[in-house]
A tleap script that builds the chain and sets N, CA, C and O, in Angstrom:
source leaprc.protein.ff14SB
mol = sequence {
  NMET GLU GLU ARG GLN LYS GLN PRO ASN PHE
  ALA PHE ARG VAL LEU ILE PHE LYS ASP GLY
  LYS VAL LEU LEU GLY LYS ASN LEU GLY ALA
  PHE ALA PRO GLY LYS PHE GLY PRO PRO GLY
  GLY HIE LEU GLU TYR ARG GLU SER PHE ALA
  ASP CYS LEU LYS ARG GLU THR ALA GLU GLU
  CYS GLY VAL THR ILE ASP ASN ILE LYS PHE
  HIE SER ILE VAL ASN ILE MET GLU GLY THR
  GLY PRO TYR HIE ASN ILE HIE VAL MET PHE
  THR ALA ASP TRP LYS SER GLY GLU PRO LYS
  VAL LEU GLU PRO GLU LYS CYS GLU SER TRP
  ASP TRP TYR ASP LEU ASN ASN LEU PRO THR
  SER LEU PHE LYS ASN ILE GLU LEU SER LEU
  LYS ASN TRP GLN ASN PRO LYS ASN CYS PHE
  ASP LEU GLU CLYS
}
set mol.1.N position { -29.972 -8.189 112.487 }
set mol.1.CA position { -30.207 -6.630 112.177 }
set mol.1.C position { -29.097 -5.909 112.817 }
set mol.1.O position { -28.719 -6.161 113.961 }
set mol.2.N position { -28.579 -5.000 112.056 }
set mol.2.CA position { -27.538 -4.065 112.596 }
set mol.2.C position { -27.711 -3.313 113.625 }
set mol.2.O position { -28.835 -2.853 113.831 }
set mol.3.N position { -26.651 -3.026 114.486 }
set mol.3.CA position { -26.885 -2.293 115.830 }
set mol.3.C position { -27.513 -1.117 115.524 }
set mol.3.O position { -28.459 -0.823 116.254 }
set mol.4.N position { -27.159 -0.166 114.397 }
set mol.4.CA position { -27.723 1.080 114.152 }
set mol.4.C position { -29.435 0.699 114.015 }
set mol.4.O position { -30.206 1.431 114.636 }
set mol.5.N position { -29.833 -0.098 113.446 }
set mol.5.CA position { -31.203 -0.152 113.117 }
set mol.5.C position { -32.118 -0.635 114.331 }
set mol.5.O position { -33.345 -0.711 114.280 }
set mol.6.N position { -31.302 -0.956 115.457 }
set mol.6.CA position { -31.940 -1.105 116.856 }
set mol.6.C position { -32.200 -0.190 117.577 }
set mol.6.O position { -32.731 -0.380 118.672 }
set mol.7.N position { -31.863 1.088 117.095 }
set mol.7.CA position { -31.813 2.411 117.677 }
set mol.7.C position { -32.908 3.323 117.115 }
set mol.7.O position { -33.188 3.112 115.935 }
set mol.8.N position { -33.517 4.210 117.683 }
set mol.8.CA position { -34.312 4.979 116.904 }
set mol.8.C position { -33.460 6.129 116.112 }
set mol.8.O position { -32.470 6.690 116.580 }
set mol.9.N position { -33.972 6.350 114.952 }
set mol.9.CA position { -33.381 7.397 114.132 }
set mol.9.C position { -34.030 8.801 114.403 }
set mol.9.O position { -35.251 8.942 114.480 }
set mol.10.N position { -33.213 9.736 114.529 }
set mol.10.CA position { -33.818 11.235 114.761 }
set mol.10.C position { -33.909 12.096 113.428 }
set mol.10.O position { -32.857 12.387 112.860 }
set mol.11.N position { -34.906 12.437 113.003 }
set mol.11.CA position { -34.719 12.964 111.714 }
set mol.11.C position { -35.702 14.683 111.747 }
set mol.11.O position { -36.829 14.718 112.240 }
set mol.12.N position { -35.232 15.579 111.329 }
set mol.12.CA position { -36.040 16.977 111.190 }
set mol.12.C position { -36.585 17.257 110.064 }
set mol.12.O position { -35.903 17.308 109.041 }
set mol.13.N position { -37.971 17.497 110.065 }
set mol.13.CA position { -38.893 17.525 108.688 }
set mol.13.C position { -39.273 18.935 108.811 }
set mol.13.O position { -39.265 19.428 109.939 }
set mol.14.N position { -39.576 19.591 107.884 }
set mol.14.CA position { -40.306 20.857 107.763 }
set mol.14.C position { -41.162 21.142 106.721 }
set mol.14.O position { -40.827 21.134 105.536 }
set mol.15.N position { -42.496 21.448 107.233 }
set mol.15.CA position { -43.729 21.805 106.329 }
set mol.15.C position { -43.508 22.998 106.101 }
set mol.15.O position { -43.452 23.847 106.991 }
set mol.16.N position { -43.310 23.288 104.549 }
set mol.16.CA position { -43.162 24.513 103.972 }
set mol.16.C position { -44.487 24.903 103.365 }
set mol.16.O position { -45.147 24.093 102.714 }
set mol.17.N position { -44.921 26.292 103.605 }
set mol.17.CA position { -46.237 26.645 103.085 }
set mol.17.C position { -45.954 27.916 102.156 }
set mol.17.O position { -45.097 28.780 102.342 }
set mol.18.N position { -46.864 27.824 101.129 }
set mol.18.CA position { -46.837 28.822 100.007 }
set mol.18.C position { -48.225 28.869 99.504 }
set mol.18.O position { -48.843 27.927 99.008 }
set mol.19.N position { -48.687 30.215 99.712 }
set mol.19.CA position { -49.987 30.338 99.076 }
set mol.19.C position { -50.961 29.183 99.151 }
set mol.19.O position { -51.442 28.674 98.139 }
set mol.20.N position { -51.279 28.725 100.572 }
set mol.20.CA position { -52.319 28.028 101.022 }
set mol.20.C position { -51.882 26.469 100.775 }
set mol.20.O position { -52.577 25.536 101.177 }
set mol.21.N position { -50.872 26.328 100.196 }
set mol.21.CA position { -50.217 24.945 99.720 }
set mol.21.C position { -49.068 24.484 100.620 }
set mol.21.O position { -48.554 25.297 101.387 }
set mol.22.N position { -48.565 22.985 100.550 }
set mol.22.CA position { -47.578 22.897 101.391 }
set mol.22.C position { -46.779 21.833 100.342 }
set mol.22.O position { -47.360 21.093 99.548 }
set mol.23.N position { -45.422 21.919 100.508 }
set mol.23.CA position { -44.449 21.282 99.813 }
set mol.23.C position { -44.270 19.941 100.151 }
set mol.23.O position { -43.872 19.711 101.293 }
set mol.24.N position { -44.512 18.870 99.282 }
set mol.24.CA position { -44.429 17.413 99.598 }
set mol.24.C position { -43.657 16.696 98.560 }
set mol.24.O position { -43.870 17.108 97.420 }
set mol.25.N position { -42.689 15.583 98.691 }
set mol.25.CA position { -42.108 14.946 97.940 }
set mol.25.C position { -42.632 13.548 98.001 }
set mol.25.O position { -43.381 13.142 98.890 }
set mol.26.N position { -42.146 12.770 96.899 }
set mol.26.CA position { -42.553 11.190 96.840 }
set mol.26.C position { -41.389 10.582 97.213 }
set mol.26.O position { -40.385 10.830 96.546 }
set mol.27.N position { -41.312 9.789 98.198 }
set mol.27.CA position { -40.236 9.001 98.815 }
set mol.27.C position { -39.695 8.031 98.142 }
set mol.27.O position { -40.524 7.184 97.810 }
set mol.28.N position { -38.414 7.781 97.744 }
set mol.28.CA position { -37.904 6.595 97.016 }
set mol.28.C position { -37.016 5.580 97.837 }
set mol.28.O position { -36.594 4.486 97.462 }
set mol.29.N position { -36.816 6.296 99.211 }
set mol.29.CA position { -35.763 5.595 100.017 }
set mol.29.C position { -36.511 4.291 100.558 }
set mol.29.O position { -37.695 4.053 100.322 }
set mol.30.N position { -35.680 3.495 101.300 }
set mol.30.CA position { -36.282 2.283 101.906 }
set mol.30.C position { -37.333 2.484 102.926 }
set mol.30.O position { -38.271 1.689 102.984 }
set mol.31.N position { -37.263 3.317 103.598 }
set mol.31.CA position { -38.377 3.651 104.611 }
set mol.31.C position { -39.628 4.162 103.937 }
set mol.31.O position { -39.680 5.258 103.379 }
set mol.32.N position { -40.618 3.323 104.018 }
set mol.32.CA position { -41.875 3.690 103.422 }
set mol.32.C position { -41.854 4.312 101.875 }
set mol.32.O position { -42.366 5.412 101.667 }
set mol.33.N position { -41.315 3.650 100.945 }
set mol.33.CA position { -41.285 4.174 99.461 }
set mol.33.C position { -42.674 4.414 98.991 }
set mol.33.O position { -43.625 3.713 99.336 }
set mol.34.N position { -42.758 5.490 98.145 }
set mol.34.CA position { -44.161 5.814 97.577 }
set mol.34.C position { -44.886 6.753 98.467 }
set mol.34.O position { -45.895 7.323 98.053 }
set mol.35.N position { -44.362 6.977 99.845 }
set mol.35.CA position { -45.237 7.888 100.485 }
set mol.35.C position { -44.654 9.386 100.416 }
set mol.35.O position { -43.503 9.617 100.046 }
set mol.36.N position { -45.472 10.275 100.770 }
set mol.36.CA position { -45.224 11.648 100.597 }
set mol.36.C position { -44.746 12.438 101.806 }
set mol.36.O position { -45.429 12.254 102.814 }
set mol.37.N position { -43.984 13.064 101.895 }
set mol.37.CA position { -43.335 14.015 102.957 }
set mol.37.C position { -42.708 15.214 102.573 }
set mol.37.O position { -42.545 15.489 101.385 }
set mol.38.N position { -42.337 15.962 103.509 }
set mol.38.CA position { -41.629 17.122 103.493 }
set mol.38.C position { -40.093 17.121 103.400 }
set mol.38.O position { -39.626 16.021 103.694 }
set mol.39.N position { -39.314 17.915 103.120 }
set mol.39.CA position { -38.146 17.856 103.072 }
set mol.39.C position { -37.646 17.949 104.643 }
set mol.39.O position { -38.295 18.387 105.593 }
set mol.40.N position { -36.230 17.382 104.644 }
set mol.40.CA position { -35.769 17.131 105.993 }
set mol.40.C position { -34.585 16.562 105.962 }
set mol.40.O position { -34.068 16.359 104.864 }
set mol.41.N position { -33.868 16.161 107.244 }
set mol.41.CA position { -32.716 15.243 107.203 }
set mol.41.C position { -32.110 15.408 108.876 }
set mol.41.O position { -32.743 15.747 109.876 }
set mol.42.N position { -30.774 15.063 108.753 }
set mol.42.CA position { -30.305 15.020 110.219 }
set mol.42.C position { -29.215 16.194 110.485 }
set mol.42.O position { -28.459 16.661 109.635 }
set mol.43.N position { -29.301 16.567 111.852 }
set mol.43.CA position { -28.604 17.664 112.447 }
set mol.43.C position { -26.903 17.388 112.292 }
set mol.43.O position { -26.358 16.380 112.741 }
set mol.44.N position { -26.288 18.333 111.669 }
set mol.44.CA position { -24.781 18.037 111.837 }
set mol.44.C position { -24.186 18.818 113.042 }
set mol.44.O position { -24.649 19.875 113.471 }
set mol.45.N position { -23.139 18.190 113.515 }
set mol.45.CA position { -22.363 18.791 114.771 }
set mol.45.C position { -22.577 20.194 114.785 }
set mol.45.O position { -22.536 20.794 113.711 }
set mol.46.N position { -22.816 20.857 115.928 }
set mol.46.CA position { -22.800 22.112 116.119 }
set mol.46.C position { -23.765 22.901 115.209 }
set mol.46.O position { -23.599 24.121 115.212 }
set mol.47.N position { -24.682 22.434 114.482 }
set mol.47.CA position { -25.647 23.137 113.832 }
set mol.47.C position { -26.933 23.613 114.608 }
set mol.47.O position { -27.355 22.874 115.498 }
set mol.48.N position { -27.480 24.603 114.381 }
set mol.48.CA position { -28.777 24.989 114.841 }
set mol.48.C position { -29.869 24.234 113.887 }
set mol.48.O position { -29.779 23.874 112.714 }
set mol.49.N position { -30.974 24.128 114.870 }
set mol.49.CA position { -32.142 23.421 114.052 }
set mol.49.C position { -32.675 24.252 112.905 }
set mol.49.O position { -33.116 23.672 111.913 }
set mol.50.N position { -32.662 25.709 112.984 }
set mol.50.CA position { -33.009 26.536 111.834 }
set mol.50.C position { -32.011 26.283 110.645 }
set mol.50.O position { -32.372 26.254 109.469 }
set mol.51.N position { -30.760 26.109 111.061 }
set mol.51.CA position { -29.724 26.007 110.045 }
set mol.51.C position { -29.709 24.737 109.214 }
set mol.51.O position { -29.494 24.675 108.004 }
set mol.52.N position { -29.962 23.759 110.019 }
set mol.52.CA position { -30.212 22.240 109.442 }
set mol.52.C position { -31.314 22.391 108.460 }
set mol.52.O position { -31.190 22.004 107.298 }
set mol.53.N position { -32.435 22.975 108.937 }
set mol.53.CA position { -33.761 22.909 108.070 }
set mol.53.C position { -33.276 23.711 106.744 }
set mol.53.O position { -33.389 23.212 105.624 }
set mol.54.N position { -32.789 24.849 106.944 }
set mol.54.CA position { -32.463 25.771 105.729 }
set mol.54.C position { -31.569 24.746 104.782 }
set mol.54.O position { -31.811 24.602 103.583 }
set mol.55.N position { -30.588 24.109 105.424 }
set mol.55.CA position { -29.493 23.474 104.520 }
set mol.55.C position { -30.127 22.217 103.797 }
set mol.55.O position { -29.967 22.027 102.592 }
set mol.56.N position { -30.807 21.430 104.558 }
set mol.56.CA position { -31.437 20.378 104.162 }
set mol.56.C position { -32.456 20.610 103.158 }
set mol.56.O position { -32.627 19.727 102.317 }
set mol.57.N position { -33.314 21.897 103.108 }
set mol.57.CA position { -34.362 22.035 102.117 }
set mol.57.C position { -33.772 22.585 100.801 }
set mol.57.O position { -34.352 22.398 99.732 }
set mol.58.N position { -32.584 23.279 100.895 }
set mol.58.CA position { -31.711 23.664 100.052 }
set mol.58.C position { -31.236 22.515 98.996 }
set mol.58.O position { -31.371 22.453 97.774 }
set mol.59.N position { -30.638 21.647 99.915 }
set mol.59.CA position { -29.940 20.490 99.140 }
set mol.59.C position { -30.943 19.494 98.554 }
set mol.59.O position { -30.677 18.852 97.537 }
set mol.60.N position { -32.026 19.384 99.171 }
set mol.60.CA position { -32.931 18.184 98.730 }
set mol.60.C position { -34.109 18.871 97.683 }
set mol.60.O position { -34.717 18.086 96.955 }
set mol.61.N position { -34.397 20.174 97.614 }
set mol.61.CA position { -35.170 20.625 96.547 }
set mol.61.C position { -34.884 22.111 95.991 }
set mol.61.O position { -35.697 22.553 95.179 }
set mol.62.N position { -33.803 22.905 96.362 }
set mol.62.CA position { -33.483 24.039 95.869 }
set mol.62.C position { -34.469 25.041 96.578 }
set mol.62.O position { -34.687 26.071 95.940 }
set mol.63.N position { -35.023 24.925 97.643 }
set mol.63.CA position { -36.036 25.918 97.897 }
set mol.63.C position { -35.463 26.811 99.307 }
set mol.63.O position { -35.033 26.113 100.225 }
set mol.64.N position { -35.454 27.913 99.443 }
set mol.64.CA position { -35.087 28.770 100.634 }
set mol.64.C position { -36.122 29.145 101.416 }
set mol.64.O position { -37.018 29.771 100.851 }
set mol.65.N position { -36.258 28.868 102.860 }
set mol.65.CA position { -37.367 29.216 103.723 }
set mol.65.C position { -37.058 30.229 105.007 }
set mol.65.O position { -35.908 30.450 105.386 }
set mol.66.N position { -37.781 30.589 105.387 }
set mol.66.CA position { -37.873 31.587 106.515 }
set mol.66.C position { -39.070 31.277 107.539 }
set mol.66.O position { -39.835 30.332 107.348 }
set mol.67.N position { -39.170 32.089 108.575 }
set mol.67.CA position { -40.048 31.921 109.578 }
set mol.67.C position { -40.432 30.397 110.102 }
set mol.67.O position { -41.519 29.825 110.182 }
set mol.68.N position { -39.196 30.014 110.399 }
set mol.68.CA position { -39.283 28.566 110.966 }
set mol.68.C position { -39.640 28.414 112.298 }
set mol.68.O position { -39.148 29.192 113.115 }
set mol.69.N position { -40.465 27.486 112.686 }
set mol.69.CA position { -40.994 27.333 113.875 }
set mol.69.C position { -40.926 25.822 114.449 }
set mol.69.O position { -41.244 24.897 113.702 }
set mol.70.N position { -40.592 25.623 115.517 }
set mol.70.CA position { -41.005 24.010 116.060 }
set mol.70.C position { -42.423 23.864 116.195 }
set mol.70.O position { -43.066 24.740 116.772 }
set mol.71.N position { -43.020 22.762 115.682 }
set mol.71.CA position { -44.111 22.290 115.707 }
set mol.71.C position { -44.238 21.121 116.762 }
set mol.71.O position { -44.802 21.376 117.826 }
set mol.72.N position { -43.778 19.935 116.541 }
set mol.72.CA position { -44.159 18.576 117.163 }
set mol.72.C position { -43.299 17.856 117.125 }
set mol.72.O position { -42.391 18.143 116.345 }
set mol.73.N position { -43.187 16.618 117.927 }
set mol.73.CA position { -42.310 15.474 118.030 }
set mol.73.C position { -43.222 14.365 117.729 }
set mol.73.O position { -44.324 14.302 118.273 }
set mol.74.N position { -42.771 13.391 116.793 }
set mol.74.CA position { -43.668 12.435 116.392 }
set mol.74.C position { -42.856 11.122 116.437 }
set mol.74.O position { -41.862 11.104 115.711 }
set mol.75.N position { -43.138 9.939 117.229 }
set mol.75.CA position { -42.538 8.592 117.195 }
set mol.75.C position { -43.398 7.823 116.292 }
set mol.75.O position { -44.583 7.586 116.526 }
set mol.76.N position { -42.672 7.393 115.114 }
set mol.76.CA position { -42.970 6.714 113.983 }
set mol.76.C position { -42.308 5.330 113.996 }
set mol.76.O position { -41.094 5.191 114.146 }
set mol.77.N position { -43.147 4.335 113.836 }
set mol.77.CA position { -42.586 3.050 113.482 }
set mol.77.C position { -43.442 2.424 112.242 }
set mol.77.O position { -43.830 1.256 112.210 }
set mol.78.N position { -43.643 3.286 111.344 }
set mol.78.CA position { -44.361 2.785 110.270 }
set mol.78.C position { -43.397 2.398 109.122 }
set mol.78.O position { -42.216 2.612 109.395 }
set mol.79.N position { -43.662 1.828 107.784 }
set mol.79.CA position { -42.782 1.565 106.957 }
set mol.79.C position { -42.252 0.038 106.805 }
set mol.79.O position { -42.664 -0.858 107.542 }
set mol.80.N position { -41.463 -0.133 105.955 }
set mol.80.CA position { -40.970 -1.418 105.592 }
set mol.80.C position { -39.632 -1.697 106.554 }
set mol.80.O position { -38.988 -0.724 106.947 }
set mol.81.N position { -39.264 -2.945 106.892 }
set mol.81.CA position { -38.155 -3.083 107.684 }
set mol.81.C position { -38.326 -2.779 109.145 }
set mol.81.O position { -39.378 -2.666 109.774 }
set mol.82.N position { -36.896 -2.653 109.626 }
set mol.82.CA position { -36.814 -2.444 111.274 }
set mol.82.C position { -36.691 -0.972 111.523 }
set mol.82.O position { -35.739 -0.554 112.182 }
set mol.83.N position { -37.632 -0.128 111.018 }
set mol.83.CA position { -37.297 1.397 111.159 }
set mol.83.C position { -38.221 1.755 112.364 }
set mol.83.O position { -39.334 1.298 112.623 }
set mol.84.N position { -37.487 2.685 113.035 }
set mol.84.CA position { -38.213 3.453 114.142 }
set mol.84.C position { -37.397 4.764 113.959 }
set mol.84.O position { -36.174 4.884 114.032 }
set mol.85.N position { -38.400 5.795 113.685 }
set mol.85.CA position { -37.978 7.152 113.430 }
set mol.85.C position { -38.716 8.173 114.404 }
set mol.85.O position { -39.946 8.229 114.405 }
set mol.86.N position { -37.945 8.977 115.230 }
set mol.86.CA position { -38.509 10.132 115.876 }
set mol.86.C position { -38.273 11.351 114.923 }
set mol.86.O position { -37.184 11.878 114.695 }
set mol.87.N position { -39.337 11.659 114.472 }
set mol.87.CA position { -39.405 13.193 113.488 }
set mol.87.C position { -39.806 14.293 114.309 }
set mol.87.O position { -40.885 14.313 114.901 }
set mol.88.N position { -38.888 15.281 114.358 }
set mol.88.CA position { -38.909 16.608 114.902 }
set mol.88.C position { -39.577 17.445 113.970 }
set mol.88.O position { -38.862 17.756 113.017 }
set mol.89.N position { -40.658 17.877 113.956 }
set mol.89.CA position { -41.382 18.799 113.110 }
set mol.89.C position { -41.310 20.051 113.207 }
set mol.89.O position { -41.386 20.600 114.306 }
set mol.90.N position { -41.136 20.781 111.974 }
set mol.90.CA position { -41.180 22.349 112.074 }
set mol.90.C position { -42.173 22.781 111.022 }
set mol.90.O position { -42.618 21.988 110.193 }
set mol.91.N position { -42.498 24.015 111.073 }
set mol.91.CA position { -43.107 24.605 109.936 }
set mol.91.C position { -42.295 25.775 109.320 }
set mol.91.O position { -41.338 26.257 109.927 }
set mol.92.N position { -42.637 26.159 108.279 }
set mol.92.CA position { -41.741 27.460 107.588 }
set mol.92.C position { -42.493 28.074 106.348 }
set mol.92.O position { -43.324 27.422 105.715 }
set mol.93.N position { -42.205 29.150 106.095 }
set mol.93.CA position { -42.659 29.853 105.039 }
set mol.93.C position { -41.792 29.689 103.678 }
set mol.93.O position { -40.570 29.658 103.821 }
set mol.94.N position { -42.210 29.604 102.654 }
set mol.94.CA position { -41.304 29.485 101.557 }
set mol.94.C position { -40.840 30.859 101.197 }
set mol.94.O position { -41.638 31.795 101.211 }
set mol.95.N position { -39.584 31.021 100.874 }
set mol.95.CA position { -39.030 32.484 100.668 }
set mol.95.C position { -38.600 32.599 99.202 }
set mol.95.O position { -38.898 33.661 98.654 }
set mol.96.N position { -37.973 31.716 98.504 }
set mol.96.CA position { -37.725 31.690 96.987 }
set mol.96.C position { -37.408 30.155 96.710 }
set mol.96.O position { -37.332 29.196 97.478 }
set mol.97.N position { -37.229 30.290 95.124 }
set mol.97.CA position { -36.676 28.890 94.641 }
set mol.97.C position { -38.106 28.126 94.203 }
set mol.97.O position { -39.145 28.157 94.861 }
set mol.98.N position { -37.927 27.531 93.111 }
set mol.98.CA position { -38.796 26.594 92.579 }
set mol.98.C position { -38.252 25.093 92.877 }
set mol.98.O position { -37.153 24.758 92.433 }
set mol.99.N position { -39.014 24.235 93.608 }
set mol.99.CA position { -38.729 22.963 94.043 }
set mol.99.C position { -38.413 22.121 92.770 }
set mol.99.O position { -39.186 22.050 91.815 }
set mol.100.N position { -37.077 21.420 92.849 }
set mol.100.CA position { -36.675 20.485 91.873 }
set mol.100.C position { -35.961 19.318 92.722 }
set mol.100.O position { -35.387 19.473 93.800 }
set mol.101.N position { -36.110 18.178 92.044 }
set mol.101.CA position { -35.300 16.923 92.689 }
set mol.101.C position { -33.800 17.190 92.520 }
set mol.101.O position { -33.232 17.403 91.448 }
set mol.102.N position { -33.284 17.150 93.655 }
set mol.102.CA position { -31.760 17.313 93.853 }
set mol.102.C position { -31.366 16.224 94.065 }
set mol.102.O position { -30.273 15.978 93.554 }
set mol.103.N position { -31.970 15.196 94.808 }
set mol.103.CA position { -31.338 13.888 95.311 }
set mol.103.C position { -32.363 12.888 94.678 }
set mol.103.O position { -33.347 12.533 95.326 }
set mol.104.N position { -32.093 12.372 93.230 }
set mol.104.CA position { -33.039 11.435 92.709 }
set mol.104.C position { -32.960 10.219 93.377 }
set mol.104.O position { -33.995 9.554 93.345 }
set mol.105.N position { -31.847 9.666 94.079 }
set mol.105.CA position { -32.046 8.615 94.715 }
set mol.105.C position { -32.967 8.686 95.848 }
set mol.105.O position { -33.380 7.556 96.109 }
set mol.106.N position { -33.468 9.625 96.656 }
set mol.106.CA position { -34.286 9.688 97.522 }
set mol.106.C position { -35.556 9.914 97.480 }
set mol.106.O position { -36.392 9.479 98.273 }
set mol.107.N position { -35.801 10.833 96.244 }
set mol.107.CA position { -37.055 11.657 96.101 }
set mol.107.C position { -37.317 11.491 94.534 }
set mol.107.O position { -36.449 11.527 93.662 }
set mol.108.N position { -38.800 11.287 94.334 }
set mol.108.CA position { -39.202 11.072 92.869 }
set mol.108.C position { -39.446 12.451 92.319 }
set mol.108.O position { -39.056 12.790 91.201 }
set mol.109.N position { -40.083 13.208 93.114 }
set mol.109.CA position { -40.943 14.355 92.705 }
set mol.109.C position { -41.148 15.570 93.951 }
set mol.109.O position { -41.317 15.337 95.148 }
set mol.110.N position { -41.097 16.548 93.471 }
set mol.110.CA position { -41.547 17.590 94.758 }
set mol.110.C position { -42.822 18.617 94.028 }
set mol.110.O position { -42.750 19.081 92.890 }
set mol.111.N position { -43.828 18.798 94.873 }
set mol.111.CA position { -44.945 19.519 94.164 }
set mol.111.C position { -45.452 20.339 95.477 }
set mol.111.O position { -45.106 20.077 96.629 }
set mol.112.N position { -46.303 21.338 95.099 }
set mol.112.CA position { -46.951 22.217 96.004 }
set mol.112.C position { -48.488 21.250 96.019 }
set mol.112.O position { -48.970 20.821 94.970 }
set mol.113.N position { -48.971 21.069 97.052 }
set mol.113.CA position { -50.237 20.562 97.333 }
set mol.113.C position { -51.433 21.239 98.238 }
set mol.113.O position { -51.238 21.414 99.440 }
set mol.114.N position { -52.664 21.611 97.630 }
set mol.114.CA position { -53.398 22.259 98.249 }
set mol.114.C position { -53.892 21.278 99.379 }
set mol.114.O position { -54.139 20.079 99.254 }
set mol.115.N position { -54.006 22.289 100.843 }
set mol.115.CA position { -54.282 21.531 101.932 }
set mol.115.C position { -55.397 20.868 102.152 }
set mol.115.O position { -55.517 20.052 103.065 }
set mol.116.N position { -56.704 21.301 100.963 }
set mol.116.CA position { -57.709 20.374 100.898 }
set mol.116.C position { -57.602 19.389 99.912 }
set mol.116.O position { -58.647 18.850 99.547 }
set mol.117.N position { -56.558 19.054 99.419 }
set mol.117.CA position { -56.579 18.061 98.278 }
set mol.117.C position { -55.058 17.509 98.275 }
set mol.117.O position { -54.327 17.698 97.303 }
set mol.118.N position { -54.634 16.815 99.426 }
set mol.118.CA position { -53.360 16.244 99.649 }
set mol.118.C position { -53.391 14.949 98.942 }
set mol.118.O position { -54.446 14.404 98.615 }
set mol.119.N position { -51.972 14.364 98.665 }
set mol.119.CA position { -51.842 12.944 98.277 }
set mol.119.C position { -52.581 12.085 99.408 }
set mol.119.O position { -52.599 12.517 100.561 }
set mol.120.N position { -53.145 10.960 99.105 }
set mol.120.CA position { -53.435 10.065 100.040 }
set mol.120.C position { -52.584 9.036 100.870 }
set mol.120.O position { -52.981 8.362 101.820 }
set mol.121.N position { -51.169 9.061 100.237 }
set mol.121.CA position { -50.131 8.354 100.645 }
set mol.121.C position { -49.066 9.147 101.569 }
set mol.121.O position { -47.853 9.076 101.370 }
set mol.122.N position { -49.628 9.873 102.553 }
set mol.122.CA position { -48.704 10.688 103.490 }
set mol.122.C position { -48.028 9.780 104.462 }
set mol.122.O position { -48.540 8.737 104.868 }
set mol.123.N position { -46.962 10.183 104.783 }
set mol.123.CA position { -46.349 9.678 106.139 }
set mol.123.C position { -47.390 9.801 107.297 }
set mol.123.O position { -48.122 10.790 107.335 }
set mol.124.N position { -47.462 8.956 108.109 }
set mol.124.CA position { -48.336 9.066 109.536 }
set mol.124.C position { -48.143 10.323 110.061 }
set mol.124.O position { -49.127 11.019 110.314 }
set mol.125.N position { -46.942 10.749 110.280 }
set mol.125.CA position { -46.462 12.068 111.026 }
set mol.125.C position { -46.844 13.290 110.337 }
set mol.125.O position { -46.926 14.354 110.950 }
set mol.126.N position { -47.091 13.188 109.040 }
set mol.126.CA position { -47.330 14.426 108.383 }
set mol.126.C position { -48.775 14.529 108.414 }
set mol.126.O position { -49.297 15.633 108.574 }
set mol.127.N position { -49.507 13.417 108.268 }
set mol.127.CA position { -51.026 13.616 108.464 }
set mol.127.C position { -51.400 14.200 109.966 }
set mol.127.O position { -52.351 14.964 110.127 }
set mol.128.N position { -50.588 13.776 110.996 }
set mol.128.CA position { -50.860 14.358 112.174 }
set mol.128.C position { -50.749 15.681 112.243 }
set mol.128.O position { -51.654 16.412 112.646 }
set mol.129.N position { -49.256 16.202 111.725 }
set mol.129.CA position { -48.910 17.730 111.729 }
set mol.129.C position { -49.803 18.493 111.026 }
set mol.129.O position { -50.058 19.624 111.441 }
set mol.130.N position { -50.362 18.039 109.956 }
set mol.130.CA position { -51.236 19.021 108.967 }
set mol.130.C position { -52.484 19.323 109.829 }
set mol.130.O position { -52.928 20.469 109.885 }
set mol.131.N position { -53.033 18.328 110.480 }
set mol.131.CA position { -54.080 18.563 111.190 }
set mol.131.C position { -54.085 19.598 112.153 }
set mol.131.O position { -55.106 20.265 112.325 }
set mol.132.N position { -52.862 19.839 112.914 }
set mol.132.CA position { -52.716 20.596 113.898 }
set mol.132.C position { -51.943 21.872 113.569 }
set mol.132.O position { -51.928 22.685 114.493 }
set mol.133.N position { -51.325 22.210 112.502 }
set mol.133.CA position { -50.301 23.137 111.991 }
set mol.133.C position { -50.921 24.632 112.295 }
set mol.133.O position { -50.224 25.498 112.825 }
set mol.134.N position { -52.104 24.831 111.966 }
set mol.134.CA position { -52.816 26.049 111.856 }
set mol.134.C position { -53.042 26.460 113.453 }
set mol.134.O position { -53.618 27.541 113.577 }
set mol.135.N position { -52.753 25.906 114.484 }
set mol.135.CA position { -52.903 26.447 115.520 }
set mol.135.C position { -51.779 27.372 116.208 }
set mol.135.O position { -51.017 26.668 116.870 }
set mol.136.N position { -51.546 28.335 116.237 }
set mol.136.CA position { -50.280 29.104 116.665 }
set mol.136.C position { -49.799 28.828 117.898 }
set mol.136.O position { -48.599 28.925 118.155 }
set mol.137.N position { -50.640 28.483 118.713 }
set mol.137.CA position { -50.270 27.998 120.051 }
set mol.137.C position { -49.333 26.664 120.038 }
set mol.137.O position { -48.689 26.336 121.034 }
set mol.138.N position { -49.316 25.944 118.852 }
set mol.138.CA position { -48.608 24.745 118.985 }
set mol.138.C position { -47.205 24.774 118.417 }
set mol.138.O position { -46.477 23.782 118.397 }
set mol.139.N position { -46.822 26.122 117.898 }
set mol.139.CA position { -45.607 26.491 117.199 }
set mol.139.C position { -44.788 27.277 117.981 }
set mol.139.O position { -45.429 28.019 118.726 }
set mol.140.N position { -43.584 27.368 118.066 }
set mol.140.CA position { -42.530 28.121 118.726 }
set mol.140.C position { -41.388 28.905 117.761 }
set mol.140.O position { -40.560 28.179 117.211 }
set mol.141.N position { -41.341 29.853 117.615 }
set mol.141.CA position { -40.460 30.669 116.681 }
set mol.141.C position { -38.929 30.097 117.183 }
set mol.141.O position { -38.601 29.868 118.347 }
set mol.142.N position { -38.112 29.938 115.988 }
set mol.142.CA position { -36.689 29.306 116.448 }
set mol.142.C position { -35.857 30.574 115.844 }
set mol.142.O position { -34.633 30.441 115.813 }
set mol.143.N position { -36.320 31.573 115.449 }
set mol.143.CA position { -35.173 32.585 114.951 }
set mol.143.C position { -35.512 33.867 115.336 }
set mol.143.O position { -35.179 34.856 114.684 }
set mol.144.N position { -36.384 33.925 116.721 }
set mol.144.CA position { -36.592 35.227 117.377 }
set mol.144.C position { -36.141 35.391 118.770 }
set mol.144.O position { -36.300 36.467 119.348 }
savepdb mol mol.pdb
quit
């Protein structure tokens, strides 16, 4: 096993909401292929959390967001292979843009899903986050 795989991987993920729906993509990567999850990625040097989420969302699916709030941190060890991911979860509102696949090697599709009719194959951290996202006491504003 490579040294990098022996250490947890930190990723930032953002649940984007529009008209009672959440944006989810079908994963094609090595970690949990076929599972649905939100846009996200890795923080660049000297980048704010909000700027990271805005950049990653634009790069992955062409959507712009605002009203970004910290939601939770989830320790995930699901998926295939020796993966250990720590997901820092955020919520945001859709601002503009129609979702499209901009990284076809990582994601098969992007769609808006009704909160009462979600895909059955969600990442575990997304299931946990969606159960609790509506409680405003659980979210902290990053841009105010």
